[in-house]
Every structure is written in structure tokens, then in C-alpha cells.
DRENDO-1510 file (C-alpha; in Angstrom, 1 decimal, always signed):
<recs>
REC; n; res; u; v; w
REC; 1; UNK; +23.1; -79.4; +55.8 .
REC; 2; UNK; +25.1; -80.1; +59.0 .
REC; 3; UNK; +27.9; -82.6; +59.4 .
REC; 4; UNK; +25.7; -84.7; +61.7 .
REC; 5; UNK; +22.9; -84.8; +59.1 .
REC; 6; UNK; +25.4; -85.9; +56.4 .
REC; 7; UNK; +26.8; -88.6; +58.6 .
REC; 8; UNK; +23.3; -89.9; +59.4 .
REC; 9; UNK; +22.3; -90.0; +55.7 .
REC; 10; UNK; +25.6; -91.8; +54.8 .
REC; 11; UNK; +24.9; -94.4; +57.5 .
REC; 12; UNK; +21.4; -95.0; +56.3 .
REC; 13; UNK; +22.6; -95.5; +52.7 .
REC; 14; UNK; +25.7; -97.6; +53.4 .
REC; 15; UNK; +24.8; -99.6; +56.6 .
REC; 16; UNK; +22.3; -101.9; +54.9 .
REC; 17; UNK; +24.9; -102.8; +52.3 .
REC; 18; UNK; +27.6; -103.9; +54.8 .
REC; 19; UNK; +25.4; -105.6; +57.4 .
REC; 20; UNK; +23.3; -108.8; +57.1 .
REC; 21; UNK; +19.6; -109.1; +58.0 .
REC; 22; UNK; +19.2; -110.2; +61.6 .
REC; 23; UNK; +16.3; -112.5; +60.7 .
REC; 24; UNK; +18.5; -114.2; +58.1 .
REC; 25; UNK; +21.4; -114.7; +60.5 .
REC; 26; UNK; +19.0; -116.1; +63.2 .
REC; 27; UNK; +17.4; -118.4; +60.7 .
REC; 28; UNK; +20.8; -119.8; +59.6 .
REC; 29; UNK; +21.9; -120.3; +63.3 .
REC; 30; UNK; +18.5; -122.0; +64.0 .
REC; 31; UNK; +19.0; -124.3; +60.9 .
REC; 32; UNK; +22.5; -125.3; +62.0 .
REC; 33; UNK; +21.3; -126.0; +65.6 .
REC; 34; UNK; +18.5; -128.2; +64.3 .
REC; 35; UNK; +21.0; -130.2; +62.1 .
REC; 36; UNK; +23.3; -130.7; +65.2 .
REC; 37; UNK; +20.4; -131.8; +67.3 .
REC; 38; UNK; +19.3; -134.2; +64.6 .
REC; 39; UNK; +22.8; -135.8; +64.5 .
REC; 40; UNK; +22.7; -136.2; +68.3 .
REC; 41; UNK; +19.3; -137.8; +68.2 .
REC; 42; UNK; +20.4; -140.2; +65.5 .
REC; 43; UNK; +23.4; -141.2; +67.6 .
REC; 44; UNK; +21.1; -141.8; +70.6 .
REC; 45; UNK; +18.7; -143.9; +68.5 .
REC; 46; UNK; +21.5; -145.8; +66.9 .
REC; 47; UNK; +22.9; -146.7; +70.4 .
REC; 48; UNK; +19.6; -147.9; +71.6 .
REC; 49; UNK; +19.1; -150.0; +68.5 .
REC; 50; UNK; +22.6; -151.5; +69.0 .
REC; 51; UNK; +21.9; -152.5; +72.6 .
REC; 52; UNK; +18.5; -153.9; +71.7 .
REC; 53; UNK; +20.0; -156.0; +68.8 .
REC; 54; UNK; +22.6; -157.4; +71.1 .
REC; 55; UNK; +20.1; -158.2; +73.8 .
REC; 56; UNK; +21.8; -155.9; +76.3 .
REC; 57; UNK; +19.8; -154.1; +78.9 .
REC; 58; UNK; +19.7; -150.3; +78.7 .
REC; 59; UNK; +19.9; -149.8; +82.4 .
REC; 60; UNK; +22.6; -150.9; +84.8 .
REC; 61; UNK; +22.5; -152.3; +88.3 .
REC; 62; UNK; +21.3; -149.1; +90.0 .
REC; 63; UNK; +23.4; -146.1; +89.2 .
REC; 64; UNK; +22.1; -144.5; +86.0 .
REC; 65; UNK; +25.6; -143.1; +85.1 .
REC; 66; UNK; +26.9; -146.7; +85.1 .
REC; 67; UNK; +24.2; -148.1; +82.8 .
REC; 68; UNK; +25.1; -149.8; +79.6 .
REC; 69; UNK; +23.3; -147.0; +77.7 .
REC; 70; UNK; +25.2; -144.2; +79.3 .
REC; 71; UNK; +28.5; -146.0; +79.0 .
REC; 72; UNK; +27.9; -146.5; +75.2 .
REC; 73; UNK; +26.9; -142.8; +74.8 .
REC; 74; UNK; +30.0; -141.8; +76.7 .
REC; 75; UNK; +32.2; -144.0; +74.4 .
REC; 76; UNK; +30.6; -142.6; +71.3 .
REC; 77; UNK; +31.0; -139.1; +72.6 .
REC; 78; UNK; +34.7; -139.6; +73.1 .
REC; 79; UNK; +34.9; -140.7; +69.5 .
REC; 80; UNK; +33.0; -137.7; +68.2 .
REC; 81; UNK; +35.4; -135.7; +66.0 .
REC; 82; UNK; +33.4; -132.5; +66.0 .
REC; 83; UNK; +34.9; -131.6; +69.3 .
</recs>
């Protein structure tokens, strides 16, 4: 048995023990991304509900970036501690 063959056999035996399954890693990353997206959506919906309860219009006088909604989201984004 050559050195190259021994090395290949060793890698086949030890590699699965030290590496994680790619599908498992992708699934975990996908789950974390879904949780982050859900938190963002809940923040957006909470902001809309706040403006609606106060009777404040979502849109501004013309410039979308200057709307009440965007200003509230900007404020809430600055307060986000996740960074």
C-alpha cells in the first residue's frame, strides 16, 4: 500500500468525524436568517400599528425618505442593539 493510498484512507475515515454536514450548516444558517427577518417584520408592523393608533399618516409631504413611517423606522433602527 502506497503512502498516497494510506493518506486517502485516513482522510476518508477521519474527515467525517471532524467536519459538519453541509446541509446541517445551511439549515442552521437559514433558520437564523428566518428568525432575524421575522424580528424585522415585527418591528415594521409594530411601527405601522403605532402610527395608526396615534392617527399619524404613514407618508410625508412628498419625499418618501422624509415620511413619518421612514423616520420612525430610522429611529428604531438606531436603537437596535444587535448592531
